[in-house]
C-alpha positions as CSV (number, residue, x, y, z in Angstrom):
1,X,0.0,0.1,-0.1
2,X,1.4,3.5,-1.1
3,X,1.9,6.2,1.5
4,X,-0.9,8.3,0.1
5,X,-3.3,5.4,0.3
6,X,-2.3,4.6,3.9
7,X,-2.8,8.3,4.8
8,X,-6.1,8.4,3.1
9,X,-7.2,5.3,5.1
10,X,-6.1,6.8,8.4
11,X,-7.8,10.2,7.8
12,X,-11.0,8.6,6.7
13,X,-11.1,6.3,9.7
14,X,-10.7,9.4,11.9
15,X,-13.5,11.1,10.2
16,X,-15.8,8.3,10.7
17,X,-14.8,8.1,14.4
18,X,-15.4,11.8,15.0
19,X,-18.3,12.1,17.5
20,X,-19.3,15.6,17.1
21,X,-18.6,18.8,15.1
22,X,-15.5,19.9,17.2
23,X,-13.9,16.4,16.8
24,X,-14.5,16.6,13.1
25,X,-12.9,20.1,12.9
26,X,-9.8,18.7,14.7
27,X,-9.5,16.1,12.0
28,X,-9.9,18.6,9.3
29,X,-7.2,20.9,10.6
30,X,-4.8,17.8,11.2
31,X,-5.3,16.9,7.5
32,X,-5.9,20.2,5.6
33,X,-4.8,22.9,8.1
34,X,-1.7,25.1,7.4
35,X,0.5,22.3,8.8
36,X,-1.8,19.4,8.0
37,X,-0.6,16.2,6.6
38,X,-2.2,16.7,3.2
39,X,-1.0,20.3,3.1
40,X,2.6,19.2,3.8
41,X,2.3,16.7,0.9
42,X,1.2,19.4,-1.5
43,X,4.1,21.7,-0.5
44,X,6.7,19.0,-1.5
45,X,5.4,19.0,-5.1
46,X,7.5,22.0,-5.9
47,X,10.7,20.2,-5.0
48,X,9.9,17.2,-7.2
49,X,11.3,16.6,-10.8
50,X,8.8,17.2,-13.6
51,X,8.1,13.6,-14.0
52,X,7.7,12.9,-10.5
53,X,5.3,16.0,-10.1
54,X,3.2,14.7,-13.0
55,X,2.7,11.4,-11.3
56,X,2.4,12.6,-7.6
57,X,0.2,15.8,-8.3
58,X,-2.9,13.9,-9.3
59,X,-2.7,11.5,-6.4
60,X,-2.3,14.1,-3.7
61,X,-5.1,16.5,-5.1
62,X,-7.4,13.4,-5.5
63,X,-6.6,12.5,-1.8
64,X,-7.4,16.1,-0.8
65,X,-10.9,16.0,-2.7
66,X,-11.8,12.7,-1.2
67,X,-11.1,13.9,2.2
68,X,-13.0,17.0,1.7
69,X,-16.0,15.1,0.5
70,X,-15.8,12.7,3.5
71,X,-15.6,15.8,5.8
72,X,-18.7,17.5,4.2
73,X,-20.6,14.2,4.4
74,X,-19.9,13.7,8.1
75,X,-20.7,17.3,8.8
76,X,-24.0,16.9,7.1
77,X,-24.8,13.7,9.0
78,X,-24.3,15.7,12.2
79,X,-26.9,18.3,11.1
80,X,-29.2,15.7,10.2
81,X,-29.0,14.0,13.4
82,X,-29.3,17.3,15.4
83,X,-32.6,18.1,13.4
84,X,-34.0,14.6,14.0
85,X,-33.2,15.0,17.7
86,X,-35.1,18.5,17.8
87,X,-38.0,17.0,15.9
88,X,-38.2,14.2,18.4
89,X,-38.3,16.6,21.4
90,X,-40.3,19.6,20.2
91,X,-43.9,19.5,19.2
92,X,-46.2,22.0,17.6
93,X,-49.9,22.3,18.4
94,X,-51.4,22.5,15.0
95,X,-54.9,23.1,16.6
96,X,-53.7,26.6,17.7
97,X,-55.2,29.5,15.7
98,X,-52.9,31.5,13.2
99,X,-51.8,34.8,14.7
100,X,-53.3,37.8,13.0
101,X,-51.1,40.0,11.1
102,X,-50.3,43.3,13.0
103,X,-52.5,45.5,10.8
104,X,-55.4,43.2,11.6
105,X,-54.8,43.3,15.4
106,X,-54.1,47.0,15.7
107,X,-57.1,49.3,16.3
108,X,-57.7,53.1,15.9
109,X,-59.0,54.7,18.9
110,X,-62.7,55.9,18.8
111,X,-61.6,59.4,19.4
112,X,-59.3,59.3,16.4
113,X,-61.9,57.8,14.4
114,X,-64.6,60.5,15.2
115,X,-62.0,63.3,14.5
116,X,-61.4,61.7,11.1
117,X,-65.2,61.6,10.6
118,X,-65.7,65.3,11.6
119,X,-62.9,66.3,9.3
120,X,-64.3,64.4,6.4
121,X,-67.8,65.9,6.8
122,X,-66.8,69.6,7.4
123,X,-64.1,69.3,4.7
124,X,-67.0,68.5,2.2
125,X,-68.6,71.8,3.3
126,X,-65.3,73.8,2.6
127,X,-64.0,73.9,6.2
128,X,-60.2,73.8,7.0
129,X,-58.8,72.4,10.2
130,X,-57.1,74.9,12.6
131,X,-55.1,73.9,15.6
132,X,-53.4,75.6,18.6
133,X,-51.3,74.9,21.8
134,X,-52.9,73.1,24.8
135,X,-51.0,75.7,27.2
136,X,-52.7,79.0,26.7
137,X,-52.5,82.5,28.1
138,X,-55.3,83.9,30.2
139,X,-55.7,86.7,27.5
140,X,-56.6,84.2,24.7
141,X,-58.4,81.7,26.8
142,X,-60.7,84.3,28.6
143,X,-60.1,88.0,28.1
144,X,-60.2,88.2,24.3
145,X,-63.3,85.9,24.5
146,X,-65.3,88.6,26.4
147,X,-64.9,86.8,29.8
148,X,-65.2,89.3,32.7
149,X,-62.6,89.4,35.4
150,X,-64.8,87.8,38.0
151,X,-66.3,85.0,35.7
152,X,-66.3,81.6,37.8
153,X,-64.4,79.9,34.9
154,X,-61.2,81.8,35.9
155,X,-61.3,80.2,39.5
156,X,-58.9,77.5,40.4
157,X,-61.6,74.9,40.9
158,X,-62.6,75.1,37.3
159,X,-59.2,75.6,35.6
160,X,-55.8,74.2,35.7
161,X,-53.4,77.2,36.2
162,X,-49.7,77.1,36.2
163,X,-47.6,79.0,38.9
164,X,-47.6,82.7,38.4
165,X,-44.7,84.4,36.4
166,X,-42.6,87.1,38.1
167,X,-45.0,89.7,36.4
168,X,-48.0,87.9,38.1
169,X,-49.4,86.4,34.7
170,X,-50.2,82.8,34.7
171,X,-50.4,80.3,31.9
172,X,-53.1,77.6,31.9
173,X,-54.3,74.5,30.2
174,X,-56.9,75.6,27.9
175,X,-60.5,75.0,29.1
176,X,-61.9,75.0,25.5
177,X,-60.6,75.2,21.9
178,X,-62.0,78.7,21.6
179,X,-58.5,80.3,21.9
180,X,-57.7,78.9,18.5
181,X,-60.7,80.9,17.2
182,X,-58.9,84.0,18.4
183,X,-55.6,83.0,17.0
184,X,-57.3,82.3,13.6
185,X,-58.9,85.7,13.6
186,X,-55.8,87.4,14.6
187,X,-53.7,85.7,11.8
188,X,-56.1,85.5,8.9
189,X,-58.3,87.8,7.1
190,X,-62.2,87.0,6.5
191,X,-63.8,85.1,5.1
192,X,-62.8,82.4,7.6
193,X,-64.4,78.9,7.6
194,X,-62.6,76.6,10.2
195,X,-63.2,73.7,12.5
196,X,-60.9,73.2,15.6
197,X,-60.7,69.8,17.1
198,X,-58.4,69.2,20.1
199,X,-57.8,68.4,23.6
200,X,-59.2,70.6,26.6
201,X,-58.8,70.5,30.3
202,X,-61.1,71.2,33.4
203,X,-61.2,70.2,37.0
204,X,-63.9,67.6,36.7
205,X,-64.2,63.9,36.7
206,X,-67.2,61.4,36.9
207,X,-68.8,59.1,34.5
208,X,-69.5,61.7,31.9
209,X,-66.6,64.2,32.6
210,X,-62.8,63.7,32.6
211,X,-60.0,66.2,33.5
212,X,-58.9,66.0,29.8
213,X,-61.4,65.7,27.1
214,X,-61.8,66.6,23.4
215,X,-63.8,69.4,21.7
216,X,-64.4,70.4,18.3
217,X,-65.4,74.0,17.5
218,X,-66.5,75.6,14.3
219,X,-66.0,79.3,13.3
220,X,-67.3,81.2,10.3
221,X,-66.6,84.9,9.8
222,X,-67.8,86.8,6.8
223,X,-69.8,89.8,5.8
224,X,-73.1,88.1,5.4
225,X,-72.9,85.0,7.8
226,X,-76.1,84.5,9.8
227,X,-78.0,82.0,12.0
228,X,-79.7,80.4,8.9
229,X,-76.4,79.3,7.6
230,X,-75.4,77.9,11.1
231,X,-78.7,75.9,11.3
232,X,-78.1,74.5,7.9
233,X,-74.4,73.4,8.6
234,X,-75.5,71.8,11.9
235,X,-78.4,69.9,10.5
236,X,-76.2,68.6,7.6
237,X,-73.5,67.6,10.0
238,X,-75.8,65.6,12.3
239,X,-77.4,63.8,9.3
240,X,-74.0,62.7,7.9
241,X,-72.4,62.0,11.4
242,X,-75.3,59.9,12.7
243,X,-75.9,58.6,9.2
244,X,-79.7,59.3,9.2
245,X,-81.9,60.7,6.5
246,X,-83.2,63.4,8.7
247,X,-82.7,64.9,12.1
248,X,-85.0,67.1,14.2
249,X,-83.4,70.1,15.8
250,X,-84.5,72.8,18.4
251,X,-82.7,76.0,19.4
252,X,-83.0,77.3,22.8
253,X,-81.9,80.7,24.1
254,X,-78.7,80.5,26.3
255,X,-75.8,82.6,27.4
256,X,-72.1,82.4,26.7
257,X,-69.6,85.3,27.0
258,X,-68.3,85.0,23.5
259,X,-71.6,84.8,21.6
260,X,-74.6,87.1,21.2
261,X,-77.3,85.9,20.7
262,X,-76.3,82.4,22.2
263,X,-78.2,79.1,21.6
264,X,-78.2,75.7,22.9
265,X,-79.0,72.9,20.4
266,X,-81.3,69.8,21.0
267,X,-81.5,66.9,18.6
268,X,-84.6,64.6,18.3
269,X,-84.1,61.0,19.6
270,X,-85.7,58.0,20.8
271,X,-84.4,56.0,24.0
272,X,-85.2,52.5,23.9
273,X,-83.7,49.7,26.2
274,X,-80.6,51.7,26.9
275,X,-79.9,52.7,23.2
276,X,-80.5,56.2,21.8
277,X,-81.5,56.5,18.1
278,X,-81.5,59.9,16.4
279,X,-83.8,61.1,13.7
280,X,-86.9,59.5,15.4
281,X,-88.9,59.4,18.5
282,X,-90.4,62.1,20.8
283,X,-87.3,62.8,23.1
284,X,-84.7,65.5,22.8
285,X,-81.1,65.7,23.9
286,X,-78.9,68.6,24.3
287,X,-76.0,68.3,22.1
288,X,-74.0,71.6,21.7
289,X,-73.8,75.4,22.2
290,X,-73.6,78.0,19.6
291,X,-74.3,81.6,18.6
292,X,-73.4,84.6,16.7
293,X,-69.7,85.8,17.6
294,X,-70.0,88.7,20.0
295,X,-69.0,92.1,18.7
296,X,-66.5,92.5,21.4
297,X,-64.7,89.3,20.3
298,X,-64.5,90.7,16.9
299,X,-63.2,94.0,18.2
300,X,-60.6,92.1,20.2
301,X,-59.2,90.6,17.1
302,X,-59.2,93.7,15.1
303,X,-62.3,93.1,13.1
304,X,-64.9,95.8,12.6
305,X,-68.4,94.3,13.8
306,X,-70.1,96.8,11.6
307,X,-68.3,95.2,8.5
308,X,-68.0,91.6,9.6
309,X,-70.1,89.1,11.6
310,X,-70.0,85.3,12.1
311,X,-71.1,82.4,14.0
312,X,-69.4,79.7,16.2
313,X,-70.4,76.4,17.7
314,X,-68.8,73.7,20.0
315,X,-69.4,70.2,21.2
316,X,-67.7,67.3,22.9
317,X,-66.0,64.8,20.7
318,X,-65.9,62.2,23.4
319,X,-69.7,62.6,24.0
320,X,-70.8,62.3,20.4
321,X,-68.5,59.3,20.1
322,X,-70.4,57.8,23.2
323,X,-73.7,58.6,21.5
324,X,-72.9,57.2,18.2
325,X,-71.1,53.9,19.2
326,X,-72.9,53.1,22.5
327,X,-70.1,53.6,25.0
328,X,-71.5,53.9,28.6
329,X,-68.5,55.4,30.4
330,X,-66.2,58.1,29.4
331,X,-63.5,57.2,31.7
332,X,-62.7,53.9,29.6
333,X,-61.6,56.2,26.8
334,X,-58.4,56.9,28.7
335,X,-57.6,53.7,30.6
336,X,-55.6,52.1,27.8
337,X,-57.4,48.8,28.2
338,X,-56.5,46.8,25.0
339,X,-59.6,44.6,25.5
340,X,-61.8,47.7,25.4
341,X,-59.9,49.0,22.4
342,X,-60.2,45.8,20.5
343,X,-64.0,46.0,20.9
344,X,-64.7,49.5,20.2
345,X,-61.7,50.4,18.0
346,X,-61.7,50.6,14.2
347,X,-59.4,48.8,11.7
348,X,-56.7,51.1,10.7
349,X,-57.3,50.9,6.9
350,X,-60.9,51.5,7.0
351,X,-60.7,55.3,6.5
352,X,-64.0,57.1,6.9
353,X,-65.2,58.9,3.8
354,X,-68.6,60.3,2.8
355,X,-68.8,58.2,-0.3
356,X,-67.8,54.9,1.4
357,X,-69.5,55.4,4.7
358,X,-68.1,57.0,7.9
359,X,-68.3,54.0,10.1
360,X,-68.2,51.1,7.6
């Protein structure tokens, strides 16, 4: 038996005897490493005569190829054995339901959904969306809106005030989105037609009130805007929002510092077994406040009340969401309960549109 044949038999025996990957790697290094037995033989080819090199070259290279093939085969057998062992020890319950994709599991919060619905409805009427800061000045939140200095809303038990500044002024968390009306009238020239959805803050907490809640207000300023326009806008909004063909409305006199005359609006409804249906029945429910913008507010914003007039309205987004989708407790809106959100939430790709349906 030649030297290469003996070496091949020795190496193949060691490959077959290797019990794991590390032992097999040791055999490979001993044979094919930098100082391995086969590598050493290959280095001697350069010192041989041409005739000898022609004879020994194919023998040594063939040995190298066969050893590599044996190593790869043994390595593959280890992988197959490991897989077999894993399959024998692990089990998969094929009766478990398939997990839903993330976009199927995720839900849009009802508040976000209703804001999108409001925006879709009023955008169709030509309204833009205006926004402003949650932290406001006393001037924008009260004074420019015609609140007298002794008005109860300025008291600490109604409003979240920050600590006074060195000059005695105090910032506050806005109690309504009306300061954005002021900011809009100060920054834009009429005609103005905007809605203002956003967060508001008041010292109040029970089943239908929370310290932080959401409002949407509307503002129209023009030379010829009047209550007839306001009534039409509100009627068309409620028909679209509650998705009914008609809705009965009644307007009652009221008082707000920033409107004159001021009105409260009731809409027709029917209460039946804990449910409220709109557009039918003999009951009425108060839904919002509105009125013509007070001349003093126009003056405070640099508008001439003899030239311009307008109207405004405001309602609670959380409240109309509760009424439309049958949610009994406002506090659940802010508890971050995934179970509640999976029940009342909306699929993220079902965007509300007037053509396709707001809540489809």
